[in-house]
N, C-alpha and C positions, 0 to 999 in steps of 0.2 A: 657594704662599706669597705671596699678593698683599699688597702694602702699601696697597692701596686699600680703606679702611674705610668703614663706614656714615656716620660723622660727616663725613668728607671728601666723600663723595657728596652728602649733604644740603647742605653748604656750597657746593659747586659748582652744584648745582641752583638754589639761592637766588640766587647771583651771576648765572647765566645768565638767570634770570627777569628780573632787573633790566635786564640788557643788552638782552634782546629787547624789553622794554617801552620802553626809552629810544630804540630805533630804530624804534618804531612798530609793533611786531608785535602787541602786545596779548596775547602768548602767556602763559598761566598754566601754568608748568612745575611742576605738582603732582607729589608723590612718586608714583612708579609703583605702582600697586596690582597684586598678583599676579593672574595669570590661570591657567588650567588648565595644569599641567605636562604635559610629553609623555613617555611611557614610552620606555625604551631600545629597545623593540621596535617603535616607531613609526618608519617610514622617513621621512626628510626628503628632499624633492624640491628639488634645487638647480639654479639657472641661473647659469652663469658668463658675465659680460659683459666682453668684451675679452680676447682669447686670443693675441694675437701674441707678447707677451713675459711680463711678470709674471703675466698670467692663467694661464699653464701651471702655475705654482706653486699657484694656486687650484685648478686641476683636480686636481693631486696631493694637495692638502690635503683634498679631499672624496671623491675617487674611491676607492671600496672602503673607506672609513673611517667609523667611528661610525654605521653603518647609514644612510649617505646615498647617494642616487642622483642622478647628474647627468642631468637630463632634458633640459636645454636649453643650447645654446651660442648666444650673441648677440654679433655683431660686424658693424659696418657695412661691413667689407671682406671679401668672400668669399674672397679670395686667402689669408688668413692663418689660416683655421680648420682646415686640414688636420691638423696635429699634434694638435690637441685632439680632433677627431672620431675620428681613428684610436685615440688612447690610451683614449678613453671606450668606444668600441666594443669594443676588445680586452679590457678589463676587465669590462665589464657584459654583453657578448654581443650588444648591439645599439647602433646609432648613436643619439645624442641628436637631438632636434629642433634644426634650425638656424633662427634667427629673426634677421633683420637689424635690426629696429626695437625699441628697448628699450620703447617704449610698449605693444607687444603683449605683451612679457614680463611687465611688471608687472600687466597686466590678466588674465593667465592664472591662474585660480583653482587650478590643479593644481601650482602652484609655491609652496613654503614659504619658500625662502631665495634671495636675490639676492646674488651675490658679484661685486663691482665692481673691475675692473682696467683701467680706461679712462684716457685722458689727464685731467689734474687738473680741467680746466674742466667736466667732466661729473660729477664725484664727487657733489657735493651734490644736484644735481637728480635724478640717478638714485636716489640713496638715499632722498630725500624721496618721490619718486613710488612707490617700492617700499613704503615704510612706510605711506603713505597707502592702499595697496592690500592691507595686511595681511601684507606680507613682513617677515621678519627680514633684516638686512643685515650682510654683511662687506664693508667698504669699504677699498680700498688707501689708503695714505698718499700725500700729505697729505690729510686728510679733506676739505679745502676748497681752493678757488682764491682765496678772499678771506675776510676776517675774519667778516663778518656771516653768511655761509653756515653757519658753525658754530653760531650760536645758533639758526638756523632748523632745522638738523638735530637738535639736541638737543630743540627744542620738538616736532618731529615724533615723535621717539622716545618722548617722554613722553606726548604726547597719544594716539598710537595704540598705546601700550603695546607697543612693539617692542624687540627686542634688536638693538643696533647696535654692532658691534666695528670698531675701526680697526686697520689692519694694521701697526702699529709692534711687530713680533713680539718684540722684546727683552723686553717686559713679561711674557712667558710663559716665558722661558728660565730654568731654575733657577739657572744660574751667574750671570746678570745680577741676579736677585732677591737672591742672596746678597751680591753686591757692593753693591747699593743698601742692603740691610739693614745692612751693615757701615759704610757712609758715614753712615747716619742714626742708627746706634747711639751715635755719639760717639767711636768708637775712634780717629779722627783729630782728635778735638776737634770743635768746631762748625764744619762746613764752611761757608766764606763765599765760595767761588769755584767755579763749575762751568764747565768748559771743554768746548766742542763743536767737534770738528774734522772737517772733510771735505777731506782732502788727496787728491784723486782726479784723475788726469790726464784732461783734456778738451781734445782737439785742435780745431783749426778745423773748422767744418762747411761751409766753402767759401762762395763768393760767386757768386750767379747774376746774369746780366745782365738777365734778364726772368723773369716768373713761370713756374713749371713747372705742368704739368697734374697734377691728382690722378690716382691709378691708376684705370683703367677699371672695376676690380672694386669700387670704393668708392662709396658714397653720400656725397659730400663735404658736402652740405647737412646730412645726419644727423651726420656726424663733427663738423662745426662746432657743431651743437646750440646751446647758449645763448650761445656766443661770436659775434663778428661774422663774417659770411661774407666772409673775406678772400682775396685772391689768395695762392697758395702761393709765397712769395718765399724759398724755400730749396730745395736740391736733393733733400733727403729729407724727405717728409712725416712718416713715422713716426719716433719717438724724438726727432728734432731739435726737435719741438714744445716740449720741456722748456725751450728757451733763447728762447722767444717769449712775450712777456708775455700775449698774448691767451689762451694755453692753459696755459702752465707757470709755474713760479716760480723758475726757475734751480736751481742745485745746492743752494742753501739750502733750497728746498722739496722737492727731490728726494731726495738722500741726507742732506742736512743735518737734515731733520726728524726722522730716527731719533735723531740725536745730541742735538737740542734736546729731544726728548721725554724722553730718559734724564737730560739735565742738570737739567731741571726736576723730574723724579721724584726724583733724588738729593737736591736741596735741599728737597723737600717743598713746592714752591710750587704753589698751586692757583688762582692768579689771573693776570691780565695784569700785566706789570711796571709800575713807576712811570714809568720813562722808557725810551726806546730810541733809539739812533742807529746809523748804518751808513755805512761808507766803503769805496771800492774802485773797480773798473772791469773792463772786458773788455780784458785786455792780452796782448800777445805776438803778435797776428794781427788782421787786419781781415776779418770774415766776416759772414754774415747773422744771427748770434746777437745777441740784444738784452740778455740778462741778464749779470750780472757773472760773471767766472770767477775773480776775486780779491775777497774781500769780508770785512771785519771788522765785526762787529756786537756791540753791548754792551747788556745789559738790566740795569736797576737795580731791585733789590728792597729797597732800603734798606741793611740790614747785609750783604746778600748781593748778589753780582754774577754774571751769566752772560755768558760771552764765547763767540762763535761765530766760527770762521774758515774760510773756503772758499779752497782753493788748487787751481786747475785746471792749473797749470804744474808742471813737475818740482820735487819737493821732498823733503827728508828728513822722517823722523818726528819728533815732539816727545814726549819722555818715553815712547818706544816706541809711540806712537799716531800713525797716519795718518788712519784713519777710526774715530772712537770718541770716548771721553770721559775727562776727568780731573777729580776733585773734590779740592779742596785745603783742609785744615784746619791749625791750629796744631801738631798732633802728627803730621802726615804727609799722605799723599795716596793716592788709589786711581786707577789707570790701567786702563781697559778698552779694548783695541784691537780688539774684536770685539762681535758682538751677544750672545755667550754667556758673557761673564765677563772676568776680568782679574786684577790683582795689587794688593795693598795694600802700601804702603811706610811706614816710620816717617819721622820728620823728618830723619834722617840718611841717607835713601835705602836703608835696608836692607829687603829683602823680608820681610814678616811674615805674609802670607796669600795664598792663591790661590783663585780661584773659576772654575768651568768647568761647561759642560753646557747643551745646548739645541739647538733647531732649529725650523724653521718650524712643523712639525706641532703642537707644543705650543700655538701660538696658535689654529690651527684647532680643535684638540680643546677648548680653553677656550671658544671661541665656541659650539660645538655643545653643550657642557655647559650654558651659560647659555640657549641656545635651548630646551633640554629643561626646565630648572628654572624658567624665566621669571623669574629673579632677575638684575636688572641688576648687583647687587653681586658676582655671580659672574664678571663680565667683568674681565679684566686690563686692557683698554683700551676702556672705554666711550666712546661718541662725545663725551662731555663732556671726557674727557681728550685725545682726538684733536683736538678743536676748539682747546683751549688751545695745544697744541704746534704745530699748524699756524699758528695766529694769530701766534706769535712770529716765524715765518718771514715772514709777511705784513707785520707791523709793521716789521721790519728793512728789507724791500724798499720799503716805502712811504717810509721815511727815505731810503734810497738813491736812489730815483727822484726825490725832491724835492730832491736835493742840488745844490749849486753845482759848476761845473766848475773845477777848480784842478789845477795840476801836483801829482801824487801825492807828490812829494818834500817837500811842505809839511806832511805829517803830522808832528806834534810831540806834545806832551802832549794826549791826547784825553780824559783822565779824571783824577779825583783818586785813582784806584786804581793803585798801582804796577805790578801785574801786567798791567793793561789797557794801560798805556803801553809796557810791555816787548813786548806782542803787536804794537802798532802799529810799533815799531822793527823787530821781526823780519820783519813784512810787507814793509817796505822792503828789508831785506837779501835776502829771498827774490826780490823782483822784480829786484834788481840781479844776483843769481846767475843769473837767466834772461835777462840782458843787456837789461833794460828800463831805459832812461834815465829815471830817476825825476825828473830836473830838467827834462825837457821833455815827458814823457808826462802827459796830462791824466786825472784820475780824478774821481769824484763824492764830495763831502763832504756827507753828509746832515745835516739839522738834528736837534738833540735834541728829540724829541717826547714830550710828557707825556700819560700815559694816566690816565683815571679807571677803575680796575679794576672798579667796580661796573657802570658803564654801558657799558664797553668802547668808549669814544669818546675822541678826543683832546681835551684841554682846554688853555687858556692864553690869553694876551693878544693874540697875533698873529693877528687875525681872518682875514687873507688866507691865511696858512699853514694855519690850522685848517680853513678851507673846502676847500682842496685835499686835505689829509690825510684828513679825515673822508669826503670823497667817494670816496676810494679804499678805504675799508672795504667797499664793496659794488660792484656793477657793474650796467650795463644789460644786460638779457637780450633776446635776439631773440624776436619774436613767435612764439608756438607753443612756446617753450622757457623761459617765464618761471618763475623761482623765487619763489613767493609766500610772504608771511608766514603763519605758522601762528597762527590765532586760536582 
């Protein structure tokens, strides 16, 4: 029951074509022409890339399912592949090939699908390399590490006629589809506010006095890939990369992108916002993390607003939700505290409907269905969707990183929207409850940045600010790991 229709697909393709052209790609994102469908009896040969954490869900999503065979495991750290190799051999009767270098994987003509669960800074480059080499791609969220990578990924998918699904799996869960349909049906009136919450405890990652050595089992140059080859200035190389700007996007781009995706989906917004701003900081401890652990971001779509709040310190739920979404209309609201559904309430707070059902497998099944049909419209989260949702996180982080340092207690009215100001006030109360002295603790107050949704660039009159902000829409790539425009 996808709410992603043909008209919306064509609109997004046209918008992304303009965006790619404006940034110098020259990419013509023509409508995908159908290629030969694959029969259910055709075996799909899958390579899973990155298997330490989330990649094991990818293994489970393909292993013994939908006539797929996992032929290859790829990870630059040999020490983390054991669970994946054992699981695959146990199910398929033989061990898959182990390949350390993704470049050898994408060149292997015996592989049909590349499933990517690496750190964020690798997602776009691996996906583009795979599609250039005739592979279909399942790419973990966020689709990208920066905004313009998304336009390039979409250009690659269309040019090479590949199927590319992004792993925001709520899109395929029946319960969430029912909840979104309820929101968009007008049963709560015209929803004008979508709330995205990521209230997820994140403790200190510690502070090292000097760089630590990468594991001996890892090819650290390969792990770094397109990112700068930096010293490891944190005690744990794995996972804690999420909180380092060179590789991750903070919890806004980690867990928060799921909620951003659903928030945008519920409002039916298929472009960048008109404006964005973000405030917050890394509060409660001093460690080697760089990203915010407390962050309020606001996206203006004219008559509709989206609010995102990240809380990494101890907190209570808001309207039953800690990690999830709320859509508000004049006749009520819908609260979804999970990936698989939620509850609708009338304007008096009375429960009027429930939605439930789903799991990760639905999204993998949906991807394989599209791989066989060769119809992009069959995807519940085509790369064009994944690009827009990831971009929201990146835009907010750009505002945050360009922010001025001020005591966080100076947060006052931050919007002309009453609910947005209420969130700012609640953020301060949350910090005080965690014993943060808001009158002395410094946070970042990001500027309001204006977007041109067609070109996907910042616009305005402050030339110095625009130069800095637009430069952050892309990044420099290391030699040998360049992400090139698709012409």
